[in-house]
N, C-alpha and C positions, 0 to 999 in steps of 0.2 A: 732780421736776417739770420739765416742759419750759420752756425759756426763751421769753420772749415774742418774736414775730417782729420783726425790725428794721422800722422804719417804711418804709424803702425797699422791702423785700421785700413787705410788706403792700400798698403802693401798686400794685405791679406786678400784683396780683390784681384790682384795681378797673378797671372800664371805663366810659367815658362817651361819649355821642353829642355831635355838634356842637350839637344843640338844648339839651343839658344845659349845655354851655360857653357858649352864647349868652346864657343868663340872667345870667351873671356879667360884666357889661360896664361896670361903674362903678369909680371910684377906690377906693371903700370895699369893693368885692367884685369882684376882677378875676382872671379865669382866661384863659389863652391856650393854644393848642396849638402845640407845637414838635416837629417830626419824630415825630408820632404819640403824643407824651406830653402829658397834660393837666396844666397847671401852675397852681397858685394863686399868683399873683405880687403879691397885695394888699400884703403886708408888704415884699417884696423891691424893688418898683418905687421905693421911696424911697432905696434904696441903689444903684440901677442907675447905673453910670457914665455912660450915655448919657441919663440923666434919665427922669423918669416919663412925660413926654409921648410918648417913643418907644414905651413899652409900651402906654399908653392908646390909641394909634392902632389897636391890635390887640386890645383888650379884648373878650372873647367870641368871638374869631376864631382862625383858623389863621395864625400869624405865621412859619411855617417858611421860606418863601422869603426874606423880609427878614432873618430871624434868621441864616440860613445864609450870607448875603452878608457879614455883619459879625462873626460869632462862630465859634470852633472848636467842633467837635461835642461836646467834653467840658465845655463851659463851665457848663451847668446843674448837672451832677453835682458839678463842682468848687466852684462858688460858691453855689449855691442848691439843694442836694439836698432840703431840707425842703419845697420848693415842689412837688415831684412828687406829684400825687394819684393818677395811674394812667395807663392807656392810652386812646387814642381807639378806640372800637369801629368796625369797618369796616362 
């Protein structure tokens, strides 16, 4: 029997539009886009060293520009890999 795919691999197969992401714009349901990846940061925002307000400013939006000014590229995979839902469709 084949092993179940890892969550991260399964997430890479899913794609979302910005209008999908825009529906998740509240503290209780918060998605953001970072460098083409769609992230569900609802749970993570409470652990975010910069505070939840910094994330909520970008709830339902593309946070890449601000994110890249403050973080190294590997930070999501390193600290919150479970938040990766999939890719932003072009």
